[in-house]
mmCIF file of the N, C-alpha and C atoms, coordinates in Angstrom:
data_MODEL
# 
_entry.id   MODEL 
# 
loop_
_atom_site.group_PDB 
_atom_site.id 
_atom_site.type_symbol 
_atom_site.label_atom_id 
_atom_site.label_alt_id 
_atom_site.label_comp_id 
_atom_site.label_asym_id 
_atom_site.label_entity_id 
_atom_site.label_seq_id 
_atom_site.pdbx_PDB_ins_code 
_atom_site.Cartn_x 
_atom_site.Cartn_y 
_atom_site.Cartn_z 
_atom_site.occupancy 
_atom_site.B_iso_or_equiv 
_atom_site.pdbx_formal_charge 
_atom_site.auth_seq_id 
_atom_site.auth_comp_id 
_atom_site.auth_asym_id 
_atom_site.auth_atom_id 
_atom_site.pdbx_PDB_model_num 
ATOM 1   N N  . MET A 1 1  ? 96.080  93.589 77.876  1.00 0.00 ? 1  MET A N  1 
ATOM 2   C CA . MET A 1 1  ? 96.926  93.425 76.641  1.00 0.00 ? 1  MET A CA 1 
ATOM 3   C C  . MET A 1 1  ? 98.281  94.347 77.038  1.00 0.00 ? 1  MET A C  1 
ATOM 4   N N  . ILE A 1 2  ? 99.353  93.614 76.830  1.00 0.00 ? 2  ILE A N  1 
ATOM 5   C CA . ILE A 1 2  ? 100.493 94.284 77.067  1.00 0.00 ? 2  ILE A CA 1 
ATOM 6   C C  . ILE A 1 2  ? 101.213 94.471 75.723  1.00 0.00 ? 2  ILE A C  1 
ATOM 7   N N  . CYS A 1 3  ? 101.703 95.724 75.486  1.00 0.00 ? 3  CYS A N  1 
ATOM 8   C CA . CYS A 1 3  ? 102.447 96.272 74.383  1.00 0.00 ? 3  CYS A CA 1 
ATOM 9   C C  . CYS A 1 3  ? 103.736 96.745 74.785  1.00 0.00 ? 3  CYS A C  1 
ATOM 10  N N  . PRO A 1 4  ? 104.660 95.664 74.832  1.00 0.00 ? 4  PRO A N  1 
ATOM 11  C CA . PRO A 1 4  ? 105.909 96.012 75.615  1.00 0.00 ? 4  PRO A CA 1 
ATOM 12  C C  . PRO A 1 4  ? 106.934 96.788 74.773  1.00 0.00 ? 4  PRO A C  1 
ATOM 13  N N  . PHE A 1 5  ? 107.506 97.786 75.353  1.00 0.00 ? 5  PHE A N  1 
ATOM 14  C CA . PHE A 1 5  ? 108.510 98.686 74.645  1.00 0.00 ? 5  PHE A CA 1 
ATOM 15  C C  . PHE A 1 5  ? 109.712 99.024 75.420  1.00 0.00 ? 5  PHE A C  1 
ATOM 16  N N  . PHE A 1 6  ? 109.794 98.575 76.655  1.00 0.00 ? 6  PHE A N  1 
ATOM 17  C CA . PHE A 1 6  ? 110.875 98.926 77.620  1.00 0.00 ? 6  PHE A CA 1 
ATOM 18  C C  . PHE A 1 6  ? 111.003 97.955 78.828  1.00 0.00 ? 6  PHE A C  1 
ATOM 19  N N  . GLY A 1 7  ? 112.183 97.900 79.288  1.00 0.00 ? 7  GLY A N  1 
ATOM 20  C CA . GLY A 1 7  ? 112.507 97.085 80.503  1.00 0.00 ? 7  GLY A CA 1 
ATOM 21  C C  . GLY A 1 7  ? 111.807 95.858 80.661  1.00 0.00 ? 7  GLY A C  1 
ATOM 22  N N  . ASP A 1 8  ? 111.154 95.439 81.631  1.00 0.00 ? 8  ASP A N  1 
ATOM 23  C CA . ASP A 1 8  ? 110.707 94.169 82.079  1.00 0.00 ? 8  ASP A CA 1 
ATOM 24  C C  . ASP A 1 8  ? 109.184 93.932 81.353  1.00 0.00 ? 8  ASP A C  1 
ATOM 25  N N  . GLN A 1 9  ? 108.720 94.823 80.555  1.00 0.00 ? 9  GLN A N  1 
ATOM 26  C CA . GLN A 1 9  ? 107.417 94.636 79.848  1.00 0.00 ? 9  GLN A CA 1 
ATOM 27  C C  . GLN A 1 9  ? 107.367 93.319 79.009  1.00 0.00 ? 9  GLN A C  1 
ATOM 28  N N  . PRO A 1 10 ? 108.411 93.011 78.084  1.00 0.00 ? 10 PRO A N  1 
ATOM 29  C CA . PRO A 1 10 ? 108.401 91.972 77.367  1.00 0.00 ? 10 PRO A CA 1 
ATOM 30  C C  . PRO A 1 10 ? 108.173 90.538 78.496  1.00 0.00 ? 10 PRO A C  1 
ATOM 31  N N  . PHE A 1 11 ? 108.843 90.531 79.378  1.00 0.00 ? 11 PHE A N  1 
ATOM 32  C CA . PHE A 1 11 ? 108.798 89.442 80.314  1.00 0.00 ? 11 PHE A CA 1 
ATOM 33  C C  . PHE A 1 11 ? 107.337 89.296 80.918  1.00 0.00 ? 11 PHE A C  1 
ATOM 34  N N  . TRP A 1 12 ? 106.792 90.526 81.342  1.00 0.00 ? 12 TRP A N  1 
ATOM 35  C CA . TRP A 1 12 ? 105.357 90.338 81.901  1.00 0.00 ? 12 TRP A CA 1 
ATOM 36  C C  . TRP A 1 12 ? 104.408 90.119 80.801  1.00 0.00 ? 12 TRP A C  1 
ATOM 37  N N  . GLY A 1 13 ? 104.521 90.722 79.635  1.00 0.00 ? 13 GLY A N  1 
ATOM 38  C CA . GLY A 1 13 ? 103.729 90.310 78.567  1.00 0.00 ? 13 GLY A CA 1 
ATOM 39  C C  . GLY A 1 13 ? 103.686 88.910 78.182  1.00 0.00 ? 13 GLY A C  1 
ATOM 40  N N  . ASN A 1 14 ? 104.709 88.213 78.188  1.00 0.00 ? 14 ASN A N  1 
ATOM 41  C CA . ASN A 1 14 ? 104.914 86.788 77.997  1.00 0.00 ? 14 ASN A CA 1 
ATOM 42  C C  . ASN A 1 14 ? 104.236 86.032 79.194  1.00 0.00 ? 14 ASN A C  1 
ATOM 43  N N  . ARG A 1 15 ? 104.440 86.496 80.340  1.00 0.00 ? 15 ARG A N  1 
ATOM 44  C CA . ARG A 1 15 ? 103.972 85.701 81.491  1.00 0.00 ? 15 ARG A CA 1 
ATOM 45  C C  . ARG A 1 15 ? 102.521 85.998 81.543  1.00 0.00 ? 15 ARG A C  1 
ATOM 46  N N  . VAL A 1 16 ? 101.818 87.073 81.197  1.00 0.00 ? 16 VAL A N  1 
ATOM 47  C CA . VAL A 1 16 ? 100.366 87.141 81.105  1.00 0.00 ? 16 VAL A CA 1 
ATOM 48  C C  . VAL A 1 16 ? 99.762  86.077 80.176  1.00 0.00 ? 16 VAL A C  1 
ATOM 49  N N  . TYR A 1 17 ? 100.466 86.068 78.884  1.00 0.00 ? 17 TYR A N  1 
ATOM 50  C CA . TYR A 1 17 ? 99.887  85.220 77.922  1.00 0.00 ? 17 TYR A CA 1 
ATOM 51  C C  . TYR A 1 17 ? 100.055 83.698 78.286  1.00 0.00 ? 17 TYR A C  1 
ATOM 52  N N  . HIS A 1 18 ? 101.146 83.416 78.776  1.00 0.00 ? 18 HIS A N  1 
ATOM 53  C CA . HIS A 1 18 ? 101.382 81.973 79.202  1.00 0.00 ? 18 HIS A CA 1 
ATOM 54  C C  . HIS A 1 18 ? 100.579 81.585 80.326  1.00 0.00 ? 18 HIS A C  1 
ATOM 55  N N  . LEU A 1 19 ? 100.092 82.439 81.236  1.00 0.00 ? 19 LEU A N  1 
ATOM 56  C CA . LEU A 1 19 ? 99.127  82.187 82.342  1.00 0.00 ? 19 LEU A CA 1 
ATOM 57  C C  . LEU A 1 19 ? 97.615  82.072 81.661  1.00 0.00 ? 19 LEU A C  1 
ATOM 58  N N  . VAL A 1 20 ? 97.514  82.548 80.431  1.00 0.00 ? 20 VAL A N  1 
ATOM 59  C CA . VAL A 1 20 ? 96.241  82.610 79.777  1.00 0.00 ? 20 VAL A CA 1 
ATOM 60  C C  . VAL A 1 20 ? 95.338  83.660 80.369  1.00 0.00 ? 20 VAL A C  1 
ATOM 61  N N  . ALA A 1 21 ? 95.989  84.602 80.756  1.00 0.00 ? 21 ALA A N  1 
ATOM 62  C CA . ALA A 1 21 ? 95.419  85.934 81.325  1.00 0.00 ? 21 ALA A CA 1 
ATOM 63  C C  . ALA A 1 21 ? 95.115  86.963 80.471  1.00 0.00 ? 21 ALA A C  1 
ATOM 64  N N  . GLY A 1 22 ? 95.585  86.784 79.167  1.00 0.00 ? 22 GLY A N  1 
ATOM 65  C CA . GLY A 1 22 ? 95.599  87.839 78.115  1.00 0.00 ? 22 GLY A CA 1 
ATOM 66  C C  . GLY A 1 22 ? 96.128  87.379 76.885  1.00 0.00 ? 22 GLY A C  1 
ATOM 67  N N  . PRO A 1 23 ? 95.897  88.116 75.942  1.00 0.00 ? 23 PRO A N  1 
ATOM 68  C CA . PRO A 1 23 ? 96.473  87.663 74.564  1.00 0.00 ? 23 PRO A CA 1 
ATOM 69  C C  . PRO A 1 23 ? 97.941  87.872 74.542  1.00 0.00 ? 23 PRO A C  1 
ATOM 70  N N  . LYS A 1 24 ? 98.534  87.271 73.403  1.00 0.00 ? 24 LYS A N  1 
ATOM 71  C CA . LYS A 1 24 ? 100.008 87.392 73.273  1.00 0.00 ? 24 LYS A CA 1 
ATOM 72  C C  . LYS A 1 24 ? 100.444 88.923 73.077  1.00 0.00 ? 24 LYS A C  1 
ATOM 73  N N  . PRO A 1 25 ? 101.355 89.180 73.734  1.00 0.00 ? 25 PRO A N  1 
ATOM 74  C CA . PRO A 1 25 ? 101.975 90.668 73.686  1.00 0.00 ? 25 PRO A CA 1 
ATOM 75  C C  . PRO A 1 25 ? 102.370 91.023 72.126  1.00 0.00 ? 25 PRO A C  1 
ATOM 76  N N  . VAL A 1 26 ? 102.216 92.349 71.998  1.00 0.00 ? 26 VAL A N  1 
ATOM 77  C CA . VAL A 1 26 ? 102.428 92.782 70.530  1.00 0.00 ? 26 VAL A CA 1 
ATOM 78  C C  . VAL A 1 26 ? 103.363 93.901 70.873  1.00 0.00 ? 26 VAL A C  1 
ATOM 79  N N  . LYS A 1 27 ? 104.556 93.912 70.350  1.00 0.00 ? 27 LYS A N  1 
ATOM 80  C CA . LYS A 1 27 ? 105.579 95.065 70.538  1.00 0.00 ? 27 LYS A CA 1 
ATOM 81  C C  . LYS A 1 27 ? 104.968 96.471 70.097  1.00 0.00 ? 27 LYS A C  1 
ATOM 82  N N  . GLN A 1 28 ? 105.327 97.430 70.850  1.00 0.00 ? 28 GLN A N  1 
ATOM 83  C CA . GLN A 1 28 ? 104.717 98.759 70.382  1.00 0.00 ? 28 GLN A CA 1 
ATOM 84  C C  . GLN A 1 28 ? 104.816 98.956 68.921  1.00 0.00 ? 28 GLN A C  1 
ATOM 85  N N  . ASN A 1 29 ? 106.036 98.760 68.433  1.00 0.00 ? 29 ASN A N  1 
ATOM 86  C CA . ASN A 1 29 ? 106.470 99.158 67.038  1.00 0.00 ? 29 ASN A CA 1 
ATOM 87  C C  . ASN A 1 29 ? 105.737 98.158 66.047  1.00 0.00 ? 29 ASN A C  1 
ATOM 88  N N  . LYS A 1 30 ? 105.147 96.885 66.492  1.00 0.00 ? 30 LYS A N  1 
ATOM 89  C CA . LYS A 1 30 ? 104.327 96.063 65.601  1.00 0.00 ? 30 LYS A CA 1 
ATOM 90  C C  . LYS A 1 30 ? 102.835 96.255 65.714  1.00 0.00 ? 30 LYS A C  1 
ATOM 91  N N  . LEU A 1 31 ? 102.421 97.160 66.550  1.00 0.00 ? 31 LEU A N  1 
ATOM 92  C CA . LEU A 1 31 ? 101.080 97.405 66.978  1.00 0.00 ? 31 LEU A CA 1 
ATOM 93  C C  . LEU A 1 31 ? 100.212 97.792 65.810  1.00 0.00 ? 31 LEU A C  1 
ATOM 94  N N  . THR A 1 32 ? 99.265  97.326 65.431  1.00 0.00 ? 32 THR A N  1 
ATOM 95  C CA . THR A 1 32 ? 98.191  97.958 64.281  1.00 0.00 ? 32 THR A CA 1 
ATOM 96  C C  . THR A 1 32 ? 96.806  97.824 64.774  1.00 0.00 ? 32 THR A C  1 
ATOM 97  N N  . VAL A 1 33 ? 95.981  98.648 64.161  1.00 0.00 ? 33 VAL A N  1 
ATOM 98  C CA . VAL A 1 33 ? 94.626  98.733 64.467  1.00 0.00 ? 33 VAL A CA 1 
ATOM 99  C C  . VAL A 1 33 ? 93.979  97.495 64.463  1.00 0.00 ? 33 VAL A C  1 
ATOM 100 N N  . GLU A 1 34 ? 94.294  96.548 63.501  1.00 0.00 ? 34 GLU A N  1 
ATOM 101 C CA . GLU A 1 34 ? 93.717  95.332 63.559  1.00 0.00 ? 34 GLU A CA 1 
ATOM 102 C C  . GLU A 1 34 ? 94.172  94.327 64.709  1.00 0.00 ? 34 GLU A C  1 
ATOM 103 N N  . LYS A 1 35 ? 95.468  94.476 64.936  1.00 0.00 ? 35 LYS A N  1 
ATOM 104 C CA . LYS A 1 35 ? 95.873  93.659 66.227  1.00 0.00 ? 35 LYS A CA 1 
ATOM 105 C C  . LYS A 1 35 ? 95.432  93.976 67.569  1.00 0.00 ? 35 LYS A C  1 
ATOM 106 N N  . LEU A 1 36 ? 95.304  95.280 67.559  1.00 0.00 ? 36 LEU A N  1 
ATOM 107 C CA . LEU A 1 36 ? 94.673  95.793 68.816  1.00 0.00 ? 36 LEU A CA 1 
ATOM 108 C C  . LEU A 1 36 ? 93.207  95.438 68.900  1.00 0.00 ? 36 LEU A C  1 
ATOM 109 N N  . ALA A 1 37 ? 92.397  95.658 67.797  1.00 0.00 ? 37 ALA A N  1 
ATOM 110 C CA . ALA A 1 37 ? 91.227  95.202 67.662  1.00 0.00 ? 37 ALA A CA 1 
ATOM 111 C C  . ALA A 1 37 ? 90.775  93.700 68.139  1.00 0.00 ? 37 ALA A C  1 
ATOM 112 N N  . LYS A 1 38 ? 91.690  92.952 67.457  1.00 0.00 ? 38 LYS A N  1 
ATOM 113 C CA . LYS A 1 38 ? 91.648  91.484 67.764  1.00 0.00 ? 38 LYS A CA 1 
ATOM 114 C C  . LYS A 1 38 ? 91.944  91.139 69.217  1.00 0.00 ? 38 LYS A C  1 
ATOM 115 N N  . ALA A 1 39 ? 92.895  91.748 69.921  1.00 0.00 ? 39 ALA A N  1 
ATOM 116 C CA . ALA A 1 39 ? 93.103  91.562 71.288  1.00 0.00 ? 39 ALA A CA 1 
ATOM 117 C C  . ALA A 1 39 ? 92.091  92.015 72.210  1.00 0.00 ? 39 ALA A C  1 
ATOM 118 N N  . ILE A 1 40 ? 91.457  93.148 71.952  1.00 0.00 ? 40 ILE A N  1 
ATOM 119 C CA . ILE A 1 40 ? 90.414  93.743 72.630  1.00 0.00 ? 40 ILE A CA 1 
ATOM 120 C C  . ILE A 1 40 ? 89.289  92.778 72.486  1.00 0.00 ? 40 ILE A C  1 
ATOM 121 N N  . ASP A 1 41 ? 88.888  92.242 71.338  1.00 0.00 ? 41 ASP A N  1 
ATOM 122 C CA . ASP A 1 41 ? 87.738  91.599 71.127  1.00 0.00 ? 41 ASP A CA 1 
ATOM 123 C C  . ASP A 1 41 ? 88.116  90.102 72.033  1.00 0.00 ? 41 ASP A C  1 
ATOM 124 N N  . MET A 1 42 ? 89.199  89.642 71.908  1.00 0.00 ? 42 MET A N  1 
ATOM 125 C CA . MET A 1 42 ? 89.576  88.363 72.666  1.00 0.00 ? 42 MET A CA 1 
ATOM 126 C C  . MET A 1 42 ? 89.317  88.514 74.195  1.00 0.00 ? 42 MET A C  1 
ATOM 127 N N  . MET A 1 43 ? 89.871  89.745 74.686  1.00 0.00 ? 43 MET A N  1 
ATOM 128 C CA . MET A 1 43 ? 89.576  89.944 76.019  1.00 0.00 ? 43 MET A CA 1 
ATOM 129 C C  . MET A 1 43 ? 88.279  90.082 76.425  1.00 0.00 ? 43 MET A C  1 
ATOM 130 N N  . ILE A 1 44 ? 87.506  90.778 75.686  1.00 0.00 ? 44 ILE A N  1 
ATOM 131 C CA . ILE A 1 44 ? 86.057  91.004 76.004  1.00 0.00 ? 44 ILE A CA 1 
ATOM 132 C C  . ILE A 1 44 ? 85.311  89.600 75.857  1.00 0.00 ? 44 ILE A C  1 
ATOM 133 N N  . ASN A 1 45 ? 85.526  88.774 74.777  1.00 0.00 ? 45 ASN A N  1 
ATOM 134 C CA . ASN A 1 45 ? 84.671  87.649 74.541  1.00 0.00 ? 45 ASN A CA 1 
ATOM 135 C C  . ASN A 1 45 ? 85.168  86.445 75.025  1.00 0.00 ? 45 ASN A C  1 
ATOM 136 N N  . THR A 1 46 ? 86.283  86.381 75.714  1.00 0.00 ? 46 THR A N  1 
ATOM 137 C CA . THR A 1 46 ? 86.887  85.033 76.212  1.00 0.00 ? 46 THR A CA 1 
ATOM 138 C C  . THR A 1 46 ? 86.656  84.938 77.596  1.00 0.00 ? 46 THR A C  1 
ATOM 139 N N  . THR A 1 47 ? 85.658  84.124 78.061  1.00 0.00 ? 47 THR A N  1 
ATOM 140 C CA . THR A 1 47 ? 85.414  83.947 79.437  1.00 0.00 ? 47 THR A CA 1 
ATOM 141 C C  . THR A 1 47 ? 86.651  83.296 80.171  1.00 0.00 ? 47 THR A C  1 
ATOM 142 N N  . SER A 1 48 ? 87.402  82.376 79.788  1.00 0.00 ? 48 SER A N  1 
ATOM 143 C CA . SER A 1 48 ? 88.514  81.802 80.451  1.00 0.00 ? 48 SER A CA 1 
ATOM 144 C C  . SER A 1 48 ? 89.588  82.929 80.774  1.00 0.00 ? 48 SER A C  1 
ATOM 145 N N  . ILE A 1 49 ? 89.805  83.781 79.931  1.00 0.00 ? 49 ILE A N  1 
ATOM 146 C CA . ILE A 1 49 ? 90.881  84.820 79.938  1.00 0.00 ? 49 ILE A CA 1 
ATOM 147 C C  . ILE A 1 49 ? 90.329  85.824 81.151  1.00 0.00 ? 49 ILE A C  1 
ATOM 148 N N  . GLN A 1 50 ? 89.064  86.213 81.015  1.00 0.00 ? 50 GLN A N  1 
ATOM 149 C CA . GLN A 1 50 ? 88.471  87.095 82.163  1.00 0.00 ? 50 GLN A CA 1 
ATOM 150 C C  . GLN A 1 50 ? 88.629  86.576 83.537  1.00 0.00 ? 50 GLN A C  1 
ATOM 151 N N  . GLN A 1 51 ? 88.280  85.086 83.523  1.00 0.00 ? 51 GLN A N  1 
ATOM 152 C CA . GLN A 1 51 ? 88.338  84.536 84.846  1.00 0.00 ? 51 GLN A CA 1 
ATOM 153 C C  . GLN A 1 51 ? 89.792  84.366 85.352  1.00 0.00 ? 51 GLN A C  1 
ATOM 154 N N  . LYS A 1 52 ? 90.659  83.944 84.435  1.00 0.00 ? 52 LYS A N  1 
ATOM 155 C CA . LYS A 1 52 ? 92.072  84.014 84.961  1.00 0.00 ? 52 LYS A CA 1 
ATOM 156 C C  . LYS A 1 52 ? 92.643  85.285 85.194  1.00 0.00 ? 52 LYS A C  1 
ATOM 157 N N  . ALA A 1 53 ? 92.241  86.237 84.582  1.00 0.00 ? 53 ALA A N  1 
ATOM 158 C CA . ALA A 1 53 ? 92.807  87.750 84.913  1.00 0.00 ? 53 ALA A CA 1 
ATOM 159 C C  . ALA A 1 53 ? 92.096  87.952 86.360  1.00 0.00 ? 53 ALA A C  1 
ATOM 160 N N  . ALA A 1 54 ? 90.867  87.779 86.621  1.00 0.00 ? 54 ALA A N  1 
ATOM 161 C CA . ALA A 1 54 ? 90.118  88.058 87.919  1.00 0.00 ? 54 ALA A CA 1 
ATOM 162 C C  . ALA A 1 54 ? 90.963  87.367 89.081  1.00 0.00 ? 54 ALA A C  1 
ATOM 163 N N  . GLN A 1 55 ? 91.305  86.010 88.704  1.00 0.00 ? 55 GLN A N  1 
ATOM 164 C CA . GLN A 1 55 ? 91.915  85.198 89.861  1.00 0.00 ? 55 GLN A CA 1 
ATOM 165 C C  . GLN A 1 55 ? 93.298  85.708 90.089  1.00 0.00 ? 55 GLN A C  1 
ATOM 166 N N  . ILE A 1 56 ? 94.074  86.169 89.071  1.00 0.00 ? 56 ILE A N  1 
ATOM 167 C CA . ILE A 1 56 ? 95.324  86.708 89.348  1.00 0.00 ? 56 ILE A CA 1 
ATOM 168 C C  . ILE A 1 56 ? 95.189  87.835 90.236  1.00 0.00 ? 56 ILE A C  1 
ATOM 169 N N  . GLY A 1 57 ? 94.231  88.880 89.753  1.00 0.00 ? 57 GLY A N  1 
ATOM 170 C CA . GLY A 1 57 ? 94.040  90.051 90.408  1.00 0.00 ? 57 GLY A CA 1 
ATOM 171 C C  . GLY A 1 57 ? 93.764  89.987 91.824  1.00 0.00 ? 57 GLY A C  1 
ATOM 172 N N  . GLU A 1 58 ? 92.854  88.924 92.117  1.00 0.00 ? 58 GLU A N  1 
ATOM 173 C CA . GLU A 1 58 ? 92.301  88.492 93.502  1.00 0.00 ? 58 GLU A CA 1 
ATOM 174 C C  . GLU A 1 58 ? 93.698  88.178 94.326  1.00 0.00 ? 58 GLU A C  1 
ATOM 175 N N  . THR A 1 59 ? 94.524  87.463 93.738  1.00 0.00 ? 59 THR A N  1 
ATOM 176 C CA . THR A 1 59 ? 95.770  87.021 94.502  1.00 0.00 ? 59 THR A CA 1 
ATOM 177 C C  . THR A 1 59 ? 96.701  88.148 94.741  1.00 0.00 ? 59 THR A C  1 
ATOM 178 N N  . LEU A 1 60 ? 96.824  88.953 93.769  1.00 0.00 ? 60 LEU A N  1 
ATOM 179 C CA . LEU A 1 60 ? 97.686  90.207 93.870  1.00 0.00 ? 60 LEU A CA 1 
ATOM 180 C C  . LEU A 1 60 ? 97.047  91.068 94.939  1.00 0.00 ? 60 LEU A C  1 
ATOM 181 N N  . ARG A 1 61 ? 95.780  91.321 94.904  1.00 0.00 ? 61 ARG A N  1 
ATOM 182 C CA . ARG A 1 61 ? 95.268  92.218 95.979  1.00 0.00 ? 61 ARG A CA 1 
ATOM 183 C C  . ARG A 1 61 ? 95.461  91.759 97.348  1.00 0.00 ? 61 ARG A C  1 
ATOM 184 N N  . GLY A 1 62 ? 95.569  90.538 97.552  1.00 0.00 ? 62 GLY A N  1 
ATOM 185 C CA . GLY A 1 62 ? 95.875  89.645 98.822  1.00 0.00 ? 62 GLY A CA 1 
ATOM 186 C C  . GLY A 1 62 ? 97.290  89.927 99.276  1.00 0.00 ? 62 GLY A C  1 
ATOM 187 N N  . GLU A 1 63 ? 98.115  90.119 98.405  1.00 0.00 ? 63 GLU A N  1 
ATOM 188 C CA . GLU A 1 63 ? 99.389  90.127 98.794  1.00 0.00 ? 63 GLU A CA 1 
ATOM 189 C C  . GLU A 1 63 ? 99.818  91.547 99.522  1.00 0.00 ? 63 GLU A C  1 
ATOM 190 N N  . ASP A 1 64 ? 100.809 91.527 100.277 1.00 0.00 ? 64 ASP A N  1 
ATOM 191 C CA . ASP A 1 64 ? 101.404 93.033 100.909 1.00 0.00 ? 64 ASP A CA 1 
ATOM 192 C C  . ASP A 1 64 ? 102.737 92.953 100.107 1.00 0.00 ? 64 ASP A C  1 
ATOM 193 N N  . GLY A 1 65 ? 102.627 93.594 98.820  1.00 0.00 ? 65 GLY A N  1 
ATOM 194 C CA . GLY A 1 65 ? 103.721 93.794 98.089  1.00 0.00 ? 65 GLY A CA 1 
ATOM 195 C C  . GLY A 1 65 ? 104.789 94.668 98.622  1.00 0.00 ? 65 GLY A C  1 
ATOM 196 N N  . ILE A 1 66 ? 104.483 95.628 99.426  1.00 0.00 ? 66 ILE A N  1 
ATOM 197 C CA . ILE A 1 66 ? 105.551 96.478 99.956  1.00 0.00 ? 66 ILE A CA 1 
ATOM 198 C C  . ILE A 1 66 ? 106.421 95.540 101.116 1.00 0.00 ? 66 ILE A C  1 
ATOM 199 N N  . ALA A 1 67 ? 105.711 94.839 102.029 1.00 0.00 ? 67 ALA A N  1 
ATOM 200 C CA . ALA A 1 67 ? 106.498 94.138 103.036 1.00 0.00 ? 67 ALA A CA 1 
ATOM 201 C C  . ALA A 1 67 ? 107.141 92.939 102.372 1.00 0.00 ? 67 ALA A C  1 
ATOM 202 N N  . ASN A 1 68 ? 106.620 92.307 101.123 1.00 0.00 ? 68 ASN A N  1 
ATOM 203 C CA . ASN A 1 68 ? 107.409 91.362 100.530 1.00 0.00 ? 68 ASN A CA 1 
ATOM 204 C C  . ASN A 1 68 ? 108.621 91.944 99.812  1.00 0.00 ? 68 ASN A C  1 
ATOM 205 N N  . ALA A 1 69 ? 108.556 93.138 99.361  1.00 0.00 ? 69 ALA A N  1 
ATOM 206 C CA . ALA A 1 69 ? 109.814 93.874 98.719  1.00 0.00 ? 69 ALA A CA 1 
ATOM 207 C C  . ALA A 1 69 ? 110.827 94.092 99.818  1.00 0.00 ? 69 ALA A C  1 
ATOM 208 N N  . VAL A 1 70 ? 110.318 94.646 100.883 1.00 0.00 ? 70 VAL A N  1 
ATOM 209 C CA . VAL A 1 70 ? 111.185 94.933 102.063 1.00 0.00 ? 70 VAL A CA 1 
ATOM 210 C C  . VAL A 1 70 ? 111.989 93.728 102.479 1.00 0.00 ? 70 VAL A C  1 
ATOM 211 N N  . GLN A 1 71 ? 111.287 92.594 102.649 1.00 0.00 ? 71 GLN A N  1 
ATOM 212 C CA . GLN A 1 71 ? 111.910 91.411 103.035 1.00 0.00 ? 71 GLN A CA 1 
ATOM 213 C C  . GLN A 1 71 ? 112.836 90.755 102.137 1.00 0.00 ? 71 GLN A C  1 
ATOM 214 N N  . PHE A 1 72 ? 112.681 90.969 100.674 1.00 0.00 ? 72 PHE A N  1 
ATOM 215 C CA . PHE A 1 72 ? 113.442 90.443 99.798  1.00 0.00 ? 72 PHE A CA 1 
ATOM 216 C C  . PHE A 1 72 ? 114.855 91.380 99.851  1.00 0.00 ? 72 PHE A C  1 
ATOM 217 N N  . ILE A 1 73 ? 114.599 92.620 99.994  1.00 0.00 ? 73 ILE A N  1 
ATOM 218 C CA . ILE A 1 73 ? 115.796 93.518 99.964  1.00 0.00 ? 73 ILE A CA 1 
ATOM 219 C C  . ILE A 1 73 ? 116.587 93.324 101.089 1.00 0.00 ? 73 ILE A C  1 
ATOM 220 N N  . GLU A 1 74 ? 116.003 93.143 102.310 1.00 0.00 ? 74 GLU A N  1 
ATOM 221 C CA . GLU A 1 74 ? 116.735 92.656 103.584 1.00 0.00 ? 74 GLU A CA 1 
ATOM 222 C C  . GLU A 1 74 ? 117.516 91.540 103.437 1.00 0.00 ? 74 GLU A C  1 
ATOM 223 N N  . ARG A 1 75 ? 116.785 90.318 102.864 1.00 0.00 ? 75 ARG A N  1 
ATOM 224 C CA . ARG A 1 75 ? 117.464 89.063 102.703 1.00 0.00 ? 75 ARG A CA 1 
ATOM 225 C C  . ARG A 1 75 ? 118.775 89.207 101.686 1.00 0.00 ? 75 ARG A C  1 
ATOM 226 N N  . VAL A 1 76 ? 118.620 89.977 100.605 1.00 0.00 ? 76 VAL A N  1 
ATOM 227 C CA . VAL A 1 76 ? 119.879 90.228 99.862  1.00 0.00 ? 76 VAL A CA 1 
ATOM 228 C C  . VAL A 1 76 ? 120.867 90.837 100.430 1.00 0.00 ? 76 VAL A C  1 
ATOM 229 N N  . ALA A 1 77 ? 120.435 91.961 101.135 1.00 0.00 ? 77 ALA A N  1 
ATOM 230 C CA . ALA A 1 77 ? 121.409 92.695 101.866 1.00 0.00 ? 77 ALA A CA 1 
ATOM 231 C C  . ALA A 1 77 ? 122.181 92.031 102.894 1.00 0.00 ? 77 ALA A C  1 
ATOM 232 N N  . ASN A 1 78 ? 121.555 91.110 103.419 1.00 0.00 ? 78 ASN A N  1 
ATOM 233 C CA . ASN A 1 78 ? 122.225 90.160 104.547 1.00 0.00 ? 78 ASN A CA 1 
ATOM 234 C C  . ASN A 1 78 ? 122.876 89.144 103.870 1.00 0.00 ? 78 ASN A C  1 
ATOM 235 N N  . GLY A 1 79 ? 123.025 89.064 102.514 1.00 0.00 ? 79 GLY A N  1 
ATOM 236 C CA . GLY A 1 79 ? 123.669 87.723 101.823 1.00 0.00 ? 79 GLY A CA 1 
ATOM 237 C C  . GLY A 1 79 ? 122.861 86.540 101.681 1.00 0.00 ? 79 GLY A C  1 
ATOM 238 N N  . ASP A 1 80 ? 121.671 86.555 102.075 1.00 0.00 ? 80 ASP A N  1 
ATOM 239 C CA . ASP A 1 80 ? 120.664 85.331 102.043 1.00 0.00 ? 80 ASP A CA 1 
ATOM 240 C C  . ASP A 1 80 ? 119.963 85.526 100.603 1.00 0.00 ? 80 ASP A C  1 
ATOM 241 N N  . VAL A 1 81 ? 120.652 84.954 99.607  1.00 0.00 ? 81 VAL A N  1 
ATOM 242 C CA . VAL A 1 81 ? 119.854 85.025 98.354  1.00 0.00 ? 81 VAL A CA 1 
ATOM 243 C C  . VAL A 1 81 ? 119.081 83.835 97.877  1.00 0.00 ? 81 VAL A C  1 
ATOM 244 N N  . SER A 1 82 ? 118.891 83.023 98.839  1.00 0.00 ? 82 SER A N  1 
ATOM 245 C CA . SER A 1 82 ? 118.123 81.771 98.570  1.00 0.00 ? 82 SER A CA 1 
ATOM 246 C C  . SER A 1 82 ? 116.743 81.867 98.519  1.00 0.00 ? 82 SER A C  1 
# 
């Protein structure tokens, strides 16, 4: 569950939700005990969310994030933004 309050967190909260890998994000200033309990219950008891989150985690663990970031920065530095 993502409780966005800064920077890119709203984007990633919505991304997780739209990928059906977690509940709808709740802004930190709107978070209540009831909303948190409902989200935790959903994550614990919804097999499809658990499977999707596991699948995304497996994909991310298989990536070389540092090498990808370096390649992206080098492309931008060289003017290749495509």
